[in-house]
C-alpha positions in Angstrom: -135.3 -206.2 -10.5 -135.9 -203.7 -7.7 -132.5 -201.7 -7.2 -131.7 -203.4 -3.3 -132.1 -207.2 -4.7 -129.1 -205.3 -7.6 -127.3 -203.8 -4.7 -126.9 -206.7 -2.8 -125.9 -208.9 -5.3 -123.1 -205.8 -6.8 -121.8 -206.6 -2.7 -121.7 -210.4 -2.4 -118.4 -211.8 -2.7 -119.7 -213.7 -6.8 -122.8 -212.2 -7.1 -126.4 -214.5 -6.1 -125.9 -217.3 -8.2 -122.8 -218.4 -6.2 -125.1 -218.1 -3.0 -127.1 -219.5 -4.0 -125.2 -222.5 -4.6 -123.7 -222.4 -1.5 -126.5 -222.5 0.4 -128.0 -225.6 -1.9 -124.9 -227.3 -0.8 -125.9 -226.6 2.9 -129.0 -227.8 2.9 -127.6 -231.1 0.7 -125.3 -231.5 3.1 -127.0 -231.5 6.1 -130.4 -234.1 4.6 -127.2 -236.4 4.0 -125.8 -235.8 7.5 -129.7 -236.4 9.0 -130.4 -239.3 5.9 -127.4 -240.6 7.7 -128.1 -240.3 11.1 -131.5 -242.3 10.0 -129.5 -245.2 9.2 -128.1 -245.0 12.5 -131.4 -245.7 14.3 -131.9 -249.5 15.4 -128.0 -249.6 16.4 -127.1 -247.7 20.0 -126.3 -251.7 20.5 -123.2 -250.8 18.6 -123.2 -247.2 20.0 -123.1 -248.4 23.5 -120.5 -251.3 22.9 -118.3 -248.3 21.6 -119.1 -246.3 24.2 -118.1 -249.2 27.1 -114.6 -249.6 24.9 -113.9 -245.7 25.6 -114.9 -246.1 29.3 -112.3 -248.7 29.5 -109.6 -246.9 27.9 -111.1 -244.3 30.3 -109.8 -246.5 33.4 -107.0 -248.1 31.7 -105.3 -244.6 31.5 -106.4 -242.9 35.1 -109.1 -241.0 33.3 -112.0 -241.9 34.3 -113.0 -238.9 36.3 -116.6 -237.5 34.6 -119.1 -239.2 36.9 -117.7 -238.0 40.0 -117.8 -234.3 37.8 -121.4 -234.6 37.0 -122.3 -235.6 40.8 -120.8 -233.2 42.1 -122.4 -230.3 39.2 -125.3 -232.4 39.0 -127.2 -230.2 41.6 -126.5 -227.0 39.6 -129.5 -226.6 37.2 -128.6 -223.2 36.1 -125.2 -224.2 35.7 -126.0 -227.1 32.9 -128.2 -224.6 31.6 -126.2 -222.3 30.6 -123.2 -225.4 29.5 -126.4 -226.7 27.4 -127.3 -223.4 25.4 -123.2 -223.0 25.1 -123.1 -226.4 23.6 -125.9 -225.7 20.9 -125.3 -222.2 20.2 -120.9 -223.9 19.4 -122.7 -226.5 17.7 -124.9 -224.6 14.9 -125.3 -220.9 15.6 -121.5 -220.2 15.9 -120.2 -222.3 12.9 -122.9 -221.5 10.7 -122.0 -217.2 11.7 -117.9 -218.1 10.6 -119.3 -219.8 7.5 -121.7 -216.8 6.7 -118.8 -214.3 7.8 -116.0 -216.1 5.5 -117.9 -216.1 2.9 -119.2 -212.7 2.6 -115.4 -211.5 4.5 -112.8 -214.0 3.6 -114.4 -215.3 0.3 -110.8 -216.9 -0.8 -110.6 -218.4 1.7 -114.2 -219.5 2.3 -114.1 -222.5 0.4 -111.4 -223.8 2.0 -112.3 -224.7 4.5 -116.4 -224.8 3.1 -114.5 -228.5 2.6 -113.2 -229.1 5.8 
């Protein structure tokens, strides 16, 4: 086995087998998530009904301001692009980066956060 692979394995908190186990768990979780999303296809009517209930609740509480806010910001394409980029990075890059950091540098806490 090349020396570099051995050295990296020594540096990993619990070695290569645990790293591969964590990657497998991540891939399995993502696969099941995508399968669940696929099962929800064709049920848009339920999602829209739930959305209408949320809007009704917001109106009742006097919190339904989103259409007005969107109308104000609609002409600022650069701001919309920036917000979309931040959202995408928060959902994927930041969350995955945090898990990698936890695994490598706070391994004792990683397993708790992974299971949350």
